[in-house]
C-alpha positions as a LaTeX table, in Angstrom:
\begin{tabular}{lrrr}
\hline
Residue & $x$ (\AA) & $y$ (\AA) & $z$ (\AA) \\
\hline
Unk1 & $-13.64$ & 4.55 & $-11.45$ \\
Unk2 & $-12.05$ & 4.69 & $-7.96$ \\
Unk3 & $-9.17$ & 2.27 & $-8.48$ \\
Unk4 & $-5.80$ & 3.49 & $-7.10$ \\
Unk5 & $-2.98$ & 3.32 & $-9.67$ \\
Unk6 & 0.68 & 2.99 & $-8.68$ \\
Unk7 & 3.23 & 4.54 & $-11.02$ \\
Unk8 & 6.43 & 2.41 & $-11.21$ \\
Unk9 & 9.63 & 3.79 & $-9.67$ \\
Unk10 & 11.41 & 3.53 & $-13.03$ \\
Unk11 & 9.15 & 6.26 & $-14.42$ \\
Unk12 & 9.36 & 8.51 & $-11.35$ \\
Unk13 & 13.13 & 8.10 & $-10.91$ \\
Unk14 & 12.98 & 6.24 & $-7.59$ \\
Unk15 & 9.86 & 7.83 & $-6.10$ \\
Unk16 & 6.73 & 5.71 & $-5.97$ \\
Unk17 & 3.63 & 7.79 & $-6.68$ \\
Unk18 & 0.00 & 6.82 & $-6.14$ \\
Unk19 & $-2.96$ & 8.34 & $-7.96$ \\
Unk20 & $-6.13$ & 8.64 & $-5.88$ \\
Unk21 & $-9.38$ & 10.54 & $-6.37$ \\
Unk22 & $-9.27$ & 14.20 & $-5.28$ \\
Unk23 & $-12.04$ & 13.61 & $-2.73$ \\
Unk24 & $-9.98$ & 10.90 & $-0.99$ \\
Unk25 & $-6.88$ & 13.13 & $-1.04$ \\
Unk26 & $-8.75$ & 16.08 & 0.52 \\
Unk27 & $-10.15$ & 13.83 & 3.29 \\
Unk28 & $-6.67$ & 12.46 & 3.95 \\
Unk29 & $-5.26$ & 16.01 & 4.29 \\
Unk30 & $-8.11$ & 16.96 & 6.64 \\
Unk31 & $-7.44$ & 13.94 & 8.88 \\
Unk32 & $-3.70$ & 14.67 & 8.98 \\
Unk33 & $-4.38$ & 18.16 & 10.33 \\
Unk34 & $-6.54$ & 16.72 & 13.12 \\
Unk35 & $-4.12$ & 14.05 & 14.38 \\
Unk36 & $-0.84$ & 15.91 & 13.83 \\
Unk37 & 1.24 & 16.34 & 17.00 \\
Unk38 & 3.90 & 19.02 & 16.80 \\
Unk39 & 7.26 & 17.23 & 16.84 \\
Unk40 & 8.73 & 19.75 & 19.30 \\
Unk41 & 5.93 & 19.05 & 21.80 \\
Unk42 & 6.41 & 15.31 & 21.39 \\
Unk43 & 10.17 & 15.69 & 21.87 \\
Unk44 & 9.70 & 17.67 & 25.09 \\
Unk45 & 7.30 & 15.11 & 26.52 \\
Unk46 & 9.63 & 12.26 & 25.59 \\
Unk47 & 12.59 & 14.03 & 27.25 \\
Unk48 & 10.52 & 14.52 & 30.42 \\
Unk49 & 9.51 & 10.84 & 30.43 \\
Unk50 & 13.12 & 9.69 & 30.02 \\
Unk51 & 14.22 & 11.95 & 32.92 \\
Unk52 & 11.51 & 10.49 & 35.16 \\
Unk53 & 12.62 & 6.96 & 34.33 \\
Unk54 & 16.25 & 7.84 & 35.14 \\
Unk55 & 15.13 & 9.38 & 38.46 \\
Unk56 & 13.26 & 6.20 & 39.36 \\
Unk57 & 9.85 & 7.86 & 39.27 \\
Unk58 & 8.22 & 4.76 & 37.81 \\
Unk59 & 6.48 & 1.72 & 39.23 \\
Unk60 & 5.97 & $-1.69$ & 37.70 \\
Unk61 & 5.86 & $-3.71$ & 35.64 \\
Unk62 & 3.34 & $-5.86$ & 37.44 \\
Unk63 & 2.67 & $-9.55$ & 36.95 \\
Unk64 & $-0.88$ & $-9.35$ & 38.26 \\
Unk65 & $-3.62$ & $-6.87$ & 39.06 \\
Unk66 & $-3.18$ & $-7.82$ & 42.72 \\
Unk67 & 0.42 & $-6.53$ & 42.64 \\
Unk68 & $-0.73$ & $-3.38$ & 40.85 \\
Unk69 & $-3.41$ & $-2.68$ & 43.47 \\
Unk70 & $-0.93$ & $-3.29$ & 46.29 \\
Unk71 & 1.47 & $-0.74$ & 44.75 \\
Unk72 & $-1.28$ & 1.83 & 44.21 \\
Unk73 & $-2.47$ & 1.55 & 47.81 \\
Unk74 & 1.06 & 1.85 & 49.22 \\
Unk75 & 1.86 & 5.04 & 47.27 \\
Unk76 & $-0.98$ & 7.18 & 48.61 \\
\hline
\end{tabular}
């Protein structure tokens, strides 16, 4: 039977636990490894983006595609 079961917090002293089939758990772990972004790398990219915004290195927002195209052509 592949029905997930939730164990109440009263039994687990505040932590909610979920029981799932081993096969589902292994697939979940495999997917997490694929999509995981190192937090340090994400932090560095976020810092760089914030600096660029502060330096005015952004364009937009645009209210229409016409305005977007005009901006793209003027920044060649």
